[in-house]
NUKELUM-430065 format. One record per residue (C-alpha): x, y, z. Coordinates in steps of 0.001 Angstrom, whole numbers, plus 524288, in hexadecimal, padded with zeros to 5 digits. Example, Ala and Ser with C-alpha at 12.3 -4.5 7.8 and 13.67 -1.06 7.14 Angstrom:
8300C7EE6C81E78 835667FBDC81BE4 
This chain:
A7E1C17FF32C867 A7F85182D62D749 A8BC5187EB2D92F A8D371810C2E6E6 A9683176102E53A A91BD1690C2EAB1 A9B9F169CB2F4DC A983716BC130442 AA4481730F306FC AA12817C4D2FC78 A93E217E423002C A97751808030DA5 AA16318B5530A1E A96AF19186301BE A8DCF1926B30D9F A997A1965031542 A9C791A17730C60 A90121A62D308F0 A8D7B1B431306F1 A7EE91B8F830E23 A76C81C2A3307CF A699B1C84D30A44 A61BB1D45330907 A62511DB61313DC A541F1DCA33163B A53BE1CE7231810 A5C3F1CD2E32197 A53521C90032BA3 A579A1C2CD33912 A54741B5493338D A5C571B7DF32818 A67431BD4A32E92 A681D1AFF63364E A67231A6AD32B7B A73981AF75324D6 A794D1AD1A3357A A769319E92336AA A7BFB19C4F327BB A8AA71A3EE32C8B A895619D7233A02 A871C18F2B333C8 A906E191973278B A983819CF43261E A9DB019C2A33394 AA2A918E633328F AAB891927B3281B AAFF919F0132EC4 AB3ED197AB33A7E AB9EB18D5D33342 AC34D196F832B7F AC5F119D8F33986 ACA811909D33E47 AD41A18D433325F AD9C519B8833588 ADB6B1990C3437B AE36718D2933F03 AD81818365343EB AD64617BAE3386E AC8E8175D1337D7 ACC131694E32F32 AD688164B433820 AD184168C334438 AC502160FB342F1 AC3EB159B534FB5 AC28714AF73482E ACEE5144A334818 AD7941443933A1C ADC361373933DE8 AD64512A1C33A36 ADC1112263346DB ADB38128D035480 AE99B125DF356AC AF09312DAE34CEF AF45613C5034E17 AEAB31465034C27 AF127152FE348DA AEA641602834534 AF20316A5433E7A AEB20177E633B48 AF26517FE6331FE AEECD18E513320B AEF6B1909E324D4 AE1E319814324FD AE83A1A26032D1A AF4591A31F325F0 AEBD21A70F3184B AE4A41B02B32036 AEEFD1B6E0327EC AF7221B7CD31903 AECE81BDEA311D8 AE8A51C6DA31B4E AF5CD1CC0431F95 AF82C1CC7931124 AEE061D62C30DE4 AEC2F1DCCC31C30 AF9C31DB423238F AFC511E96431DDE AF0951F16A323C9 AE6891F670318A0 AE9EE2047931630 ADE8520C763165E ADC3F21919310F5 AD4D02234230B81 AD6A922B1B2FE27 ACA122320D2FAE2 ACEAD23C292EFC6 AD8D42317A2E9C0 AE342239552E9E7 AEC4E230312F00D AEE3B235612FD96 AE77522CF130959 ADB9B237B830FF0 ADCDF2380B31E75 AD1C22333332607 AD438232EA33570 AC66122AD033794 AC9452206D32D0C AD68821EF033356 AD1A621F0434091 AC6DA2146133DEF AD20920C35337DD AD9CA20E3434471 ACF1C20CA23501D ACB761FEBB34773 AD97B1FBA4343A9 AD6751F6B933726 AE20C1F09E33360 AE0A61E6B533D35 AD2911E56D33B57 AD32E1E60432CFA ADE471DA2132C79 AD49C1D129335A9 AC8CB1D3FA32BE2 AD1CC1CFBA3207D AD55F1C3293289B AC7AB1BFFD32A38 AC50C1C08031C6C AD1411B79531A0A ACB6D1AD453231E ABE141AE17322E5 ABBA81B43F31451 AB5491C02631A89 AB6391C9D1324E2 AAD0F1D37332C7D AAEEB1E09433116 AA5D31E96733A6F AA6DA1F7DD339ED A9EEE1FF23343F4 A9EDA20D1834A72 AA45920C103582D A9BF12159D35F5E AA50E217CC36C26 AB27C21ADD362F4 AAA5D2218D35807 AB09721A7634C1E AAEBC20E573438C AB40C200E334762 AB6251F4E434069 AB68D1E70E34579 AB7F61D92333F8C AAC731D0F934082 AAE8C1C19D34312 AABC11BD2F334DE AA80E1B02F33982 A9A7B1B3E033F0E A998B1C117336C2 A92EE1C076328F4 A8C591CADB31F37 A7FC01C94D317D0 A7FF51D17E30A87 A75481D61730228 A6FFE1CCD82F5AF A73DB1D87D2EC63 A7BCD1D4DC2E110 A88171DBD22E9C4 A85071D7392F633 A867A1E1E13011C A87571DDF030F35 A7B551DFA2315D8 A7C481DA4F3230C A87951D46C32C5F A84C91CA6333630 A8BDC1C55C341A0 A8A2C1BBEF34C69 A92601BBE2357C8 A92FD1B10936065 A8EB61B45F36FD9 A99421ABDC37631 A935E1A50338387 A9BDD19C1538B38 A96A918D4E38C70 A970A18C3C39B96 A99A817E4D39C1C AA57617C66390EE AA93B18B9139320 AA95118C9338325 AA49C198BF37B05 A96C7196133751C A93C419DFD368E7 A85B71998E3683A A7F451A5CF36777 A82011B22935F27 A7E6A1C01435D6E A7B661C4DA34F55 A7E571D1D1349C5 A79DA1D85C33C92 A7E3B1E3F2334B2 A77441EB0032ABC A7A5E1F82C324BF A70C41FD7F32E42 A6EBA1F4A7339B6 A77221ECAB343E0 A6FED1E0E434B69 A73DE1D76A35619 A6D301CC2A358DA A69791C4B436724 A72F11B9253691E A6C381AE27361F5 A71371A03735C45 A755019E3534E6F A6BFF19360349D9 A5F311900634346 A59141964034C82 A5E161A4AB34740 A558D1A100339B3 A48811A28233FEC A4B141AC2134C01 A56BA1B40B344E7 A5D8C1BDC334D5E A57361C4EE358EE A5E161D41D357FE A63461D76136414 A68C01E683360B3 A68321EE8A35408 A6E5C1FAC234FEE A6FDE204EA34373 A7BB2203F933BCD A804C20BB4330D0 A86A7201A632773 A87FC1F40B3265C A95271F4F432FB1 A99CD1E63832C23 AA2851E35F3210F AA64D1D54B31BF4 AB2CC1D2FE31541 AB3E61C92430ADA ABF171C1123080E ABD521BEF12FAB4 AB05D1BC062F305 AAD951B0AC2F9F3 AB0881B48A30800 ABAB11A8713084D AC6031A9DE311A4 AD3E91AA1130C5C AD82B19B373121D ACA73194EE30EB6 ACD3118F6A3032B AD8311878630935 AD1B41817731642 AD2E91744E30E50 AE0FA175C130B12 AE471179F431A44 ADCA216D1A31ED2 AE3B0165013168F AEFF716B3C31B06 AEC0B16AB03287D AE80B15B1C3261F AF5E41577931EBA AFE0815E6032A6A AF6B9157F1333DD AF7D214A7732E5C B07FF14DBA32DC7 B073B1514C33C54 AFEC4143A633E89 B082913C4033785 B1393141BA33E5F B0E4813EAB34B22 B092A132173480A B15C412E433422A B1C221300235195 B11CD1260535445 B14F511D2534A0E B0E3510E2E34B71 B15E010469350BE B14A50F76E3491B B19560EA093519E B1AF10DEE834935 B1C0B0D0B634F0D B16700C58035648 B0B200CC3E35DF6 AFFC20C7303642C AF13C0C9BF35C6D AEE2F0D7E535E3D AE1230D2F23622B AE3C00C7F936D05 ADBAA0CB9A37939 AD1F10D357372E8 AC50A0CF5B379B4 ABB620C94036F15 AB1F00C36B3775E AA74B0C06736C06 AA3040B8CA36226 AAB7C0BA0435723 A9FC00B88934E12 A97690C5B335548 A98630D0F234EDD A9D670D6D935A90 AA9640CF0735B57 AAD600D41634DB0 AAB0E0E21835330 AB3610E07C35E6E ABF5B0DA8835605 ABD360E5EE34DC7 ABD4F0EF3E359F0 AC8AD0E9AA35E30 AD1340EAD835233 ACD3A0F9DA3522B AD0CB0FA1735F90 ADD3D0F44835D69 AE0410FD083520D ADEB1107E435995 AE741102FD364AB AF0D6100A73599B AF18D10E8B353E3 AF1A6114AE361CB AFC8D10E1236530 B03BF10F2B35A18 B078D10011358F4 B04C20F5D534FFA B060F0E7C63520E B07250DED03467B B084D0CFCB349D7 B14190C82F342C5 B11430BC30339FD B18590B0E333419 B1E9D0B1B63258E B1D3C0A78631B68 B284A0A2CD31FEA B246D09EB732EFE B2CC30AA5233357 B267D0B44833DBF B25590C0F6337BF B2DBC0CB8833BF0 B2AE40D3C2347AD B2E110E294348C7 B29B50EDD034CEB B28CC0FCAE344E1 B21BB10847344E4 B18D510CBC33A2E B138511A503350C B0BF511EFA329D9 B13971249631F01 B15B81324931D94 B16CD1396330F85 B1E4014501311BD B20FE14AB6304C0 B11F11482C300E9 B0CA214BE230D9E B16031590530F41 B11C315D1E2FF57 B051115BB130274 B04E2164C730E28 B0D6D16ED730599 B035016E4B2FAAF AF7B91716730375 B012317ADE30B08 B036E1818C2FD1E AF54517F882F9DB AEFF21862B30668 AF92819368301FA AF473194892F50B AE734193EF2F43E AE63B19C223012B AEF6C1A5682F85E AF8951A62F30478 B07221A629302E6 B0EAD19B4C308AB B1A451A3F930DF4 B20B21965331340 B231F193413059C B32C6193C93032F B2E3C198E52F3F3 B251A1A3BA2F892 B305E1AE382F9EE B3A341A7A22F2A3 B38F21B1562E7CE B33F11BE072EF1F B33721C7E52E3F4 B277A1CF9F2E549 B21B01C9D62D827 B252F1BC502DD47 B20331BFC62E948 B121F1C5F52E455 B0FAA1B8A72DC5A B11A91B0652E943 B09241B84F2EEE3 AFFAD1BA702E4C3 AF3E41B3172E92E AF42A1B9ED2F5FD AF4B31C5A52EDBF AE9431C2D92E7AD AE0791BE952F40D AE6B41CAFA2F8F0 ADFE51D39D2EE66 AD1151CD272F12B AD2471CD052FE9B AD51B1DC2F300F6 ACC9C1DEC52F5A9 AC0791D9B32FE17 AC6541DEED30A9D AC6361EBF93060A AB9551EA7F30249 AB5321E813310CB ABEAA1F3F93162F AB7411FCAD30CD3 AAA7E1F78F31347 AAFF51FA97320DE AB2F02085931DF7 AA72520B8E316BE AA143207D1323EC AA8ED2104C32B98 AA43121B8A321A5 A95D82173D32314 A98DE216E4331ED A9FD2225C233284 A94E222B77329CF A8A30227A6331DA A90FC22DD433EB9 A9562239B83364C AA3792367133A7F AAF6D23B0B334C6 AB1562311F32A8D AB42C23ABB31AAF AB7A822CCE31340 AB19E225BE30B77 AB2D2217ED30DDF AB602214F72FF19 AC21B21DBA2FD6C AC842215C530868 AD38620CB430276 AD9592013A30791 AE7191FCCD302A4 AEC4A1EED1307BB AFB9A1EC5930703 AFFC71DE72303E6 B06E61D85D311C5 B12701D26E30AEF B1FB51D21D30E57 B28E01DB07307FF B37B01DE3B3050D B36541ECD530494 B451B1EF4C30799 B48431E8D42FA6E B3E1D1EFCE2F506 B43521FD442F8F5 B51A21F7D82F640 B4D521F5822E713 B450C203172E679 B5275208F12EA6A B5AD32015D2E076 B4EE1207882D642 B51BC2159B2DCBA B4771217222E66A B4B4321DBC2F20A B439B21D662FEC4 B42742283C30BF6 B4B94221BF3171B B3E0B2221031F44 B36EC21795315FC B430C2104B315DB B446120F4432555 B36212075232523 B3F211FB6632016 B48FD1FB0832A86 B47A31ED29331BA B44191ED9B33FC0 B423F1FB3734185 B3759204D633DC6 B39C5211E0335A6 B34E02192B341E3 B41A4214B034B06 B49812135C33FA9 B47D8220F233C04 B4A0C2246B34B0A B55DD21E2434A7D B5AA7225AC33DF4 B579623163344D2 B5F3B22E073502E B69E9229E1347A9 B6957236E834158 B690223F6034CBA B74AA2373135243 B7D59239E134512 B78D22495934578 B7CDA249253533F B88EB2431C34FF5 B8C5624C9634423 B87882579634E16 B921825462356E5 B9C32252A934BDA B991225FC2347B1 B9C382658735538 BA8CC25DBD35617 BACC2263693496A BA91F271AE34E1C BB09826F5B35A12 BBC5F26A853539B BBB332754534A3D BBADD27E7F3555F BC76A2780835C9F BD00327A783504B BCAB1288A434E2E BCF3228AB835C6D BDD752846A359B4 BDEA228ABF34C5F BDDBE2987F354D4 BE683295FA35D2A BF20729107353C2 BEF6E29E1534DC8 BF1A12A65235BB4 BFDE02A08835D92 
C-alpha cells in the first residue's frame, strides 16, 4: 500500500519537505546538481510562499486574475498578516527573554566562569541572533547557522544563512547525520533595458566535515545534471560548520497548516469590502415607456445568415456591459390586463447582504486560525476575564505545549553550534577549556505577570524581601535611579538631623551661660 495520498497538493508538499540523503562518497558534482535542481524547483517555491505570507503578501488573494465575474464591480484585495502574528508570537514567547547560557561542569549548582564563552556570545550578539534563527524556524520550519573562525579577530563568528537557498544532505544511516551543507547565492545583475535585478546566475557553496568548495557562477537548469559544478575555490576545514534547526519532525512552519484558512478569511473580508463599495454604486432601475434598447443598432445583414445572429448576440453582450458600467437598467412598461399602462418608476437595487451570517462565518475563520496554529486570540474579551494563574495556564496550554517541542529542537541546534566552536578552538589550541556538552540553555516564558500582586500575597504569608529587590518593581524608574534618590533623601535627612543636633547643643550652651550669670548675681 503506497503512503502517497492521491492528491496533487499532498504530493507537492511531500516534494517540498523532502529530506535529502546520500552517502558522502556518492556526492559527486552531478549528484549535488540533482539535489540542487530539485530544491530550486520544489522546496524553494514553498519557502518563498511562506516568506510572502509572513510579509503580508498573501499569494492567493494577490493573484493577478480578477476575482470578479464582471468587469464593472469593485475588486478589493485585503491581505491579513496572520502569518506574521503567529510566527512572531511563538518566537517572542519562547526566546523574547534572552536564553540563559551557563556551564556547571562539576554539578555543584554554581555557574563556572568562562571569559572566552562570554566573549564569543557578546561578539556575536547571540540574543538577537538566536531570536532570528528561532523566527526562521517558525516561518520556514527550518533555520541555518554557519560557524567559522574570523582570522583577523581570532574569534569564532556565528551567522544566519537564508533558508530559501540553503539545504542539508544527510547520510543514509538508521540515525542520519548531516554530511554536506549546500548554499546557492544569486549573482545580481542589472537588466540594462528594464533596470530590474536579474538572478539568473548562482554561486554554489558546499561544506563537509573536511572541505569547503565554491563553484563558478552557473545557471540552475537541466544542464547542471550533465555538466555538474565547476569548482573555483577549495579550502580545508576542521568540521562541518553549518547547523540545521528543525521546527518539528516534519520541518513545517507554525502557520503553514492554516494558510487555507487565511486565504478564506482574506476572501471573505475582500468580498465584504467589495459589497460595501458596490453598494455606493447601486444600479438605477428606470421603468417606463422607453424606446427599444436595440433601436438604432446597425444590423445590415441577412437575418437568415449566421453572421447576423452573431452580430445580434454581440450587440446584446455590449448592451449588457454598458448597463453594468453605467449602473443603470432600463425596463419598458407595458399594458395591464385591463388595458391600462403599467406604472412608471425609478429605484435603486443592490445585492442583499446577510450581515449576521457573513460575520459569523468570518469570526469562525478568525477563531479557527488561532486555534489550529495554537496562538491565543488576545483580542478576545474573554481571554483575560479569569486572570488566575491556573486558568491562564489552561488558556495558553497549546502555546506551552508547542513551545516545549520547539525549544527542544532549538536546543539541539544550539548544542551543535557550540560543539563546532569547540572543534575550531581545539584546532588552533585556543583558550577553550569547556566540554560543550556541559553548556546548558534555560528558556524563560515571555508572558505578562502580576509580580506586585504575587509579592503582596507572599508578604501576607510571612515572606520578606530586601528593599533593593522591591525597588525593581517601582513604575517609571529603574532601581539604580531609585537608589540614588533614596541616598539623596537619606543624606538630606542626615544633614537635617546634624543641624538639629548643632542647634540643640547651642541652645544648651546658651541656657548654661544664663544659669551661671544668675548664680553670680
